[in-house]
C-alpha positions in Angstrom: -254.9 -12.1 -184.9 -257.3 -9.3 -185.6 -257.2 -6.1 -187.7 -259.4 -3.1 -188.0 -259.6 -1.2 -191.3 -260.8 2.4 -191.2 -261.9 3.9 -194.5 -261.7 2.3 -197.9 -264.4 1.7 -200.5 -267.8 0.2 -199.4 -267.9 -2.1 -202.4 -264.5 -3.6 -201.4 -265.4 -4.5 -197.7 -265.7 -8.2 -198.5 -262.5 -8.2 -200.5 -260.6 -6.5 -197.6 -261.9 -9.2 -195.2 -260.8 -12.0 -197.6 -257.3 -10.5 -198.0 -257.0 -10.2 -194.2 -258.2 -13.8 -193.8 -255.6 -15.0 -196.3 -252.9 -13.3 -194.2 -254.2 -14.8 -190.9 -256.2 -11.8 -189.6 -259.9 -11.5 -188.7 -261.0 -8.1 -190.0 -263.5 -5.5 -189.0 -264.0 -2.9 -191.7 -265.4 0.6 -191.1 -265.8 2.1 -194.6 -268.3 4.7 -193.5 -268.3 7.1 -190.6 -270.4 5.7 -187.7 -269.5 8.3 -185.1 -269.4 7.2 -181.5 -270.5 3.6 -182.4 -267.2 3.0 -184.2 -265.2 3.8 -181.0 -267.1 1.1 -179.1 -266.8 -1.5 -181.8 -263.1 -1.1 -182.5 -262.1 -3.1 -179.4 -258.4 -4.0 -179.1 -257.1 -5.4 -182.3 -253.5 -6.4 -183.1 -253.3 -4.0 -186.0 -255.2 -0.9 -187.2 -255.0 0.1 -190.9 -256.2 3.6 -191.9 -256.8 4.3 -195.6 -256.1 8.0 -195.5 -257.6 9.1 -198.9 -261.1 7.7 -198.2 -261.7 8.7 -194.6 -262.7 11.9 -192.9 -260.3 13.7 -190.6 -262.8 13.2 -187.7 -262.7 9.5 -188.2 -258.9 9.4 -188.3 -258.7 11.3 -185.0 -261.2 9.0 -183.4 -259.4 5.9 -184.6 -256.0 7.2 -183.5 -257.3 8.0 -180.0 -258.6 4.5 -179.6 -255.4 3.0 -180.9 -253.3 5.1 -178.5 -255.6 4.2 -175.6 -255.3 0.5 -176.4 -251.7 0.5 -177.4 -252.5 -0.7 -181.0 -250.0 -0.2 -183.9 -251.5 1.9 -186.7 -250.5 1.7 -190.3 -251.5 4.7 -192.5 -252.0 3.7 -196.2 -252.5 6.3 -198.8 -254.3 4.1 -201.3 -257.4 2.0 -200.6 -256.5 -0.7 -203.1 -256.3 -4.4 -202.4 -252.6 -4.4 -203.3 -251.9 -1.6 -200.8 -253.7 -3.7 -198.1 -251.7 -6.8 -198.9 -248.4 -4.9 -198.7 -249.4 -3.3 -195.3 -250.3 -6.7 -193.9 -247.1 -8.4 -195.3 -245.0 -5.5 -193.8 -246.6 -5.9 -190.4 -246.1 -9.7 -190.4 -242.4 -9.2 -191.4 -241.7 -6.9 -188.5 
């Protein structure tokens, strides 16, 4: 399974990927705004996680449009902590 993480802290990118790997996901992390390149690189993951406190409104809109176009479930997480990511992944696996 694959996951895309939008937002978060740049210094935590590797930690986010390790957490996703522990839950059985391959992760792409977009911590910074990359504009149009992000739209092309998202692909069609099984899950999209958006850290709402550390991402621009423009990036949220672009990610939401891509998710809707590819029929991908989106989880909005207020905190960009590793615990919040673990909880989001556990909740998605449980459903």
